[in-house]
N, C-alpha and C positions, 0 to 999 in steps of 0.2 A: 490703532492699534488692538482694538477689540475684534476690527473686521479679519488683522490677520490670524490672532489668536482664534476666532470661531472659525477659521477656514483650517489654520492645524489640527483643530479638533475634529474637524467634518473627515478631512483625509484621514485620520489616526483610527477612526470609526471604520470608514470604507475600508482601512487595510487590515482590520480585525476579525470586519463579516466575510472578506473574502475570503482570509485566513482559516476561516471555524469552516466557511463554505467549502473550501478547497479540502481541509479535512477530511470532511465529511464524505466527497467526491472521493479522495481517494481510499476511504475507509470500503466505501462501495465497491472499487473497484479492485481493490484486494479481496474482499469478497467473491466478487464474479471471478479472480483468476485461478481461487481455489483455495486460498488463506482461511479453512475454515477450523482449523487446532480448536480455535476453543469453543467452539459449537460444537463439536466433535465430542473435546472432555466432559463437556454438561451433558451431550448424550449418554454416554458413557458412564458416569456418576448416576444418572437417573437409572439406564438399566440396571448398574451394581444395586439400588435401594429397591427395584423391585425385584429383583432376583431374592436381594434377603426377606423381602416383606413373602413372598412366594414361598420360602423353607420358613421362616416362620409359621405360615398357616398350616404349609405340612406336617411341620412338629408337632402342634396344636393339634392334628388332628390325631394323631398316633401317641404321643404322649400325652402321658396322667390322664386316658380313658379308658376304662374298665371293662368299656363294650367292645372295643378292640383289641383287648388285653391277650395275653398268650397265656395258657394255665402252666403252672409251673408244678413239674412232678414231682412232689417230696419224695415218694418212695425212692425214685431215682436218684434224685440227690442225695438223699441218706446213703444210700449203696455206694453211690460213687466216690462221694465227698469224703472229708477231713470230718463234718459235724457229725456226731451222732448223739441224739437227744435221750434226756435220760426217759425211765419209764413210768414213775410214779406221779402220775399228774398233781398239781398245787392250782394250779389256775388256769382254765383252755377257755378259748371266746371262737367256735366255727363261728357265731353270729346267725347262727341254722333257724332260731325260734322267733329273732327280731324282726318287726315291723318296718319297712319303707319310709323314711323321714321321721321316722321317729330317734330320743335319742338314745343309746347305746345301754341297753339298761346292765351290764356288768361292769360298769366305767365309772367313776368320778371325775367329771368333767372340769377342772380346777382352775382353768382359763378359756376363754375363745367358748367355740360350740362347736358340736358335731352330731353328725346325723348317720344313720343306716341308708345306706346307698344297693341297687341292684341292677347287673348288667350280665347278660349272657348268662343267666341263672348261677351267678355270682353276686352271695352278697360281700360288705365291705363296708369298714368305716370312712366316713368324707370330715376330715376337719376343716370347720369351715371356720375364717374369720381370724385374724390375730396371731398372735400365738398361742395357739391349740396346746391346752397338758393332759392328757389323759392318765389317770392312774386306776390299776385294775381293784375293783372290789373284790377280795377274797375272804370268804367265809364272812365274818361279824363287822368286815370293814378293819380290822386291824392292817396296819402300815409295818409289821413284823413278819413277814410271810418268808423270806428268802432264808433258805436253809444256808447250813456250811457246805454244802456239795448241790448244785443245780446246773439247769439249762432253760434260756429264756429263747425266744425262736416269735419271729412274724415276719410274714410279707408285707410289702411295699413295693410304690409304684413312684417313677422319677419323673420327673417332666422338668420343664426351664424353670431355674431359679428356685428349684423345691428345694430344703435342707430337713432331715429329719433328725433329731434329737434324741437319745435317752440316758437319762439322769438317775445316776444310785445315789442311794440316801441312806444312811445308818438309821440305830433305833432313835438317835434323839432329832432325826429328820435335816439332817446335815448331810450337805453333799459329799459325797466322797469317790466321785466318780462319773466319767459320763464319757458316751460317745456321740459323733454327729458324723452328716456324710450326705455328699450331693452325687450328681453322676461324674465329679471328676476326679474327687478324693475322698478317703474315711482318715477321721483323726481322733484318736482319743485320749486321756485323760484321768488318773487314776490316784486315791490315795492309798502310799503304802501302811503297811505296819508300824513303820518307825517314823512314820508322819511325813515322810517328802513324798512328792510327788513323780509319778511318771507318766511320761507321754510318748505319743507314737503315731505314725499316719502310714497311711498306704495309698501313693500316688498312683495315677493312670488307672483310677477305680473301674473307668468303663470299659476295660479290657475284662473284668468280672459281668458286667450288667447287662440283662438284657432291655433296650431302652423300648421294645415294642409288648413287654408283659410284666408279669408280677415276679420281683426279686424277693430273696431270703435272706435274714439278718438274724443273725445268733452269737449269742455269748454263753461259755460255760466256764463255770467257777467250782473250783475243785480243793478245797481248805488254803486259798490262797492265790493258787496257781490261777488265771482270767486269762481267757482264749476270745478273740472274735473272729469270728466267720462271715463271709458273702458268698452267698450262692453256694454253702457246700465248702467252700477256698477259707482255710486257716488266711486272715491276714494281722495279726497279733496276737502273741505269746508274753503273758506280764507275770513276774512271780511276785510273790509275797505282797500282793495286793490287797485291802483291808474290806472285811466282808461288809455286804450289804443290807438293808434289812427290806427295801422296798425302789419300786423304781417309779419313772414317769417318761411317758413317751410324748414328744411333743415335734408338732410340723411349725417350723420357725417361719412367721408370717405366710401363716394358712390361706390362700386365697379362695377356697370355697372349692377348685377344681380340680385343683392338682397335688393334694396329699388323702395319700389312701392307704389304709392297712385292712389287713384282713389276717385269719388265723395264728391268733395270740397264741402262744402254749408255754407254760412254766411248769418243769418238772424236776422230780428228784431220782 
């Protein structure tokens, strides 16, 4: 019985080996006959990955690079657009007298870090690391400098995964409004004088933006009526908004190479 059992085991093993070998031969035969669909799919996937990486590399060369940015013509923007700046300056920072690599002297860096950069004869503020927050130093450093009528404007540059926030606070340093935006959308939320909040958004913001250069953001406030502008075009109009005392500009998740602002101006 033992001999018969061993013989049966050997026969079964030989059959399994033959079958496996046959399957391998069949696979080779199928491949030889042109059955390469799986290989082609893998090649296509690799090609798609390479294309995506190439596009990211191209984007990195253009987006968020002040050295290659197109200059924004503010005079033409004011002339053709909906935004009209007020004329009496409250705060202005053109960065003209700043030293490259140093902290911006007209700003309180409340969180994160920031430094002055320069490219193509243009100085700008680079937001570095974390959620960088900048508050303008106005006069003696008071945080109660926004009047009942004012305009706020600055230039900024977009890039991949770049978010900008503008937070507004009342005299008690309680947030009473904010705007945030990236290349696709802009959102805003403001407290009204009755205590309720009003929200809004502008989708497909990329239709208004210049991906290869500087863009212009602005807010105007006139005794409760608040308007939001991007590149001179009005995208929001809010009534009965609670007055703010000061603002903070924030670069969310700033990586040191993609959050840039310049030409900040507040006027009444």
